[in-house]
C-alpha distance (Angstrom), angle and dihedral (degrees) to the residues before:
residue distance angle dihedral
M1 . . .
K2 3.83 . .
K3 3.83 89.9 .
I4 3.81 94.6 46.9
L5 3.83 94.9 53.1
P6 3.87 96.5 60.8
I7 3.83 90.6 43.9
L8 3.80 91.0 49.4
L9 3.82 90.8 47.5
A10 3.83 90.9 49.6
L11 3.82 90.7 50.2
I12 3.82 91.4 50.4
I13 3.84 91.2 50.1
I14 3.83 92.6 47.4
S15 3.82 91.4 46.4
S16 3.81 90.9 49.5
F17 3.81 91.5 47.4
T18 3.83 93.2 49.4
S19 3.80 91.2 47.5
E20 3.80 89.3 53.3
L21 3.82 90.9 48.6
N22 3.81 91.6 48.1
A23 3.81 90.4 49.2
Q24 3.82 90.8 50.5
W25 3.81 91.6 44.9
G26 3.78 89.8 50.3
K27 3.81 90.3 52.3
K28 3.79 91.5 49.3
K29 3.77 91.8 45.8
N30 3.82 91.5 54.9
K31 3.80 93.5 51.3
T32 3.77 118.4 126.3
P33 3.81 111.0 -76.1
V34 3.79 120.8 -97.5
E35 3.79 109.9 -95.8
Y36 3.78 132.7 -142.3
P37 3.81 116.5 -111.6
E38 3.81 116.0 -92.5
N39 3.82 92.2 -105.9
F40 3.80 94.4 53.5
D41 3.81 109.8 115.5
K42 3.83 105.7 -148.7
E43 3.82 92.8 -164.4
L44 3.81 96.1 51.6
F45 3.82 91.8 30.4
E46 3.81 94.5 -135.5
L47 3.78 141.1 102.2
R48 3.81 102.3 -99.3
Y49 3.79 131.9 -164.8
E50 3.81 130.1 175.4
E51 3.77 127.1 179.1
V52 3.78 131.1 169.5
V53 3.81 113.4 -157.4
E54 3.80 116.3 -158.4
L55 3.79 116.8 -161.5
E56 3.79 128.4 -142.6
K57 3.80 92.8 -148.3
N58 3.78 122.7 69.1
I59 3.79 105.3 -106.0
S60 3.79 120.9 167.0
K61 3.79 123.0 -125.7
E62 3.84 89.0 -113.5
D63 3.82 93.3 53.5
L64 3.80 92.6 46.5
F65 3.80 90.2 49.5
K66 3.83 89.4 54.7
K67 3.82 90.8 50.4
L68 3.82 92.1 50.5
E69 3.80 89.8 46.4
A70 3.83 89.0 51.2
F71 3.82 89.5 52.6
V72 3.81 90.5 56.7
I73 3.82 91.7 47.0
Y74 3.82 93.3 49.0
N75 3.80 97.1 42.5
Y76 3.80 107.6 39.5
K77 3.80 120.4 71.2
S78 3.82 92.5 -139.4
P79 3.82 109.0 18.2
E80 3.81 92.0 176.8
D81 3.84 89.1 59.3
V82 3.81 97.1 48.9
I83 3.82 101.9 39.5
Q84 3.80 108.5 99.4
K85 3.80 96.6 170.6
N86 3.79 130.7 16.3
D87 3.79 106.9 176.3
E88 3.80 108.8 171.5
E89 3.81 94.1 177.0
N90 3.81 93.4 58.0
A91 3.84 93.6 29.8
V92 3.81 95.5 -122.9
I93 3.80 128.0 142.2
I94 3.79 121.0 180.0
T95 3.78 122.0 -176.4
K96 3.79 133.4 179.9
G97 3.75 112.5 -156.7
L98 3.78 150.8 129.8
L99 3.80 125.4 -87.0
P100 3.84 114.6 -161.7
Y101 3.80 117.6 -133.1
S102 3.82 136.9 163.3
Y103 3.78 134.6 -153.7
R104 3.78 140.0 172.9
T105 3.77 111.5 -107.6
L106 3.81 115.9 -123.3
G107 3.80 94.7 -32.9
L108 3.81 94.4 -52.0
P109 3.82 118.6 131.9
I110 3.82 90.2 -120.5
L111 3.79 114.6 111.0
V112 3.78 116.0 -141.7
D113 3.81 115.5 -152.3
N114 3.79 116.4 -151.6
N115 3.78 138.9 161.1
A116 3.79 120.0 -129.9
I117 3.81 112.2 -137.2
H118 3.78 106.6 -139.6
I119 3.78 146.4 160.8
L120 3.80 115.3 -134.9
D121 3.79 115.5 -159.7
L122 3.83 116.1 -169.4
R123 3.82 120.8 -176.3
A124 3.79 129.1 177.3
K125 3.78 134.9 -157.5
D126 3.79 129.8 168.2
N127 3.83 107.9 -60.7
K128 3.81 95.5 -6.0
Y129 3.78 144.2 59.2
K130 3.79 136.7 -166.2
I131 3.81 128.5 -135.9
T132 3.80 118.8 -160.7
I133 3.80 120.8 178.1
S134 3.79 123.8 -172.7
G135 3.81 112.3 -167.7
I136 3.79 101.4 -158.6
G137 3.81 103.5 170.0
Y138 3.77 146.4 -47.2
K139 3.77 141.0 -95.7
S140 3.79 125.9 -153.9
Y141 3.76 139.4 166.0
D142 3.76 131.9 -157.2
T143 3.79 133.6 162.9
T144 3.81 93.4 -113.0
T145 3.80 102.4 50.4
G146 3.80 100.8 16.7
L147 3.80 120.0 -147.7
I148 3.80 116.9 -0.9
E149 3.79 119.8 -171.6
N150 3.80 118.0 177.6
Y151 3.78 130.1 176.9
Y152 3.80 117.5 -158.2
K153 3.82 92.9 -135.4
S154 3.80 89.2 63.2
M155 3.83 88.7 57.7
K156 3.81 93.9 56.1
G157 3.79 109.4 134.5
S158 3.82 93.1 22.6
K159 3.78 123.2 108.4
I160 3.78 116.7 -109.9
N161 3.80 111.4 -115.7
K162 3.83 128.2 -148.4
W163 3.81 92.9 -103.4
L164 3.79 92.7 54.3
A165 3.82 91.3 44.3
H166 3.84 90.3 55.0
S167 3.79 90.0 47.7
M168 3.82 92.5 49.2
K169 3.82 92.1 48.7
A170 3.81 89.5 53.9
E171 3.83 89.9 47.6
D172 3.80 89.1 50.4
I173 3.82 90.0 57.2
A174 3.83 91.4 46.6
Y175 3.82 92.3 51.2
K176 3.82 92.4 48.9
E177 3.82 88.4 50.2
L178 3.83 89.4 50.3
I179 3.83 90.4 55.2
L180 3.81 89.0 50.0
Q181 3.83 90.7 49.1
I182 3.81 91.3 52.2
T183 3.82 94.8 48.1
T184 3.83 91.6 45.1
F185 3.81 92.0 48.2
V186 3.82 93.2 50.2
L187 3.81 92.0 46.5
E188 3.82 91.8 49.0
D189 3.79 89.7 46.7
I190 3.80 90.4 53.6
N191 3.81 95.2 44.4
I192 3.81 103.7 32.9
R193 3.81 116.8 13.5
S194 3.82 95.0 42.7
N195 3.81 90.8 55.9
N196 3.81 92.9 57.1
D197 3.81 95.8 81.1
D198 3.82 95.3 112.6
W199 3.76 100.4 82.0
């Protein structure tokens, strides 16, 4: 009888503990579903950004095209590899490249380094230009899993998980920073680089 009482007590404690865990798990399981970032286009299945920048100074379409082309040359490691279209007559540059970004995975202090696969479409007109970014997937490499390359279109119909949501939020920040880099570069090119002709 003395041996049965401690065993029975241990079973009651374990049963109570597992019930509490199951109750907590059930609560977590019924949490609101993970949502796509605001800029995720559910029809195109990509992160999508469009911005038209109007300039106060009079800058011709041809000059703006050259400034956008210079941005690509300065900011991509191998511009000749990423440029898909370079149409000077119509002032259109389209690139397909990788944009590095990092994020902390599910609250852990480990930084995950990824590359966002994107298409950057730059178009110029007199006194204005348009930036369109299509974030179409991501590429990563680690020693455990090797190279991972995922395109969002291939995930159509699947539920977004927390890991992918964290990754997309970090991509969203990187794409917004890219837009800022382009607009800053063009503005600096207009105000600083263009005035350095007297050498």
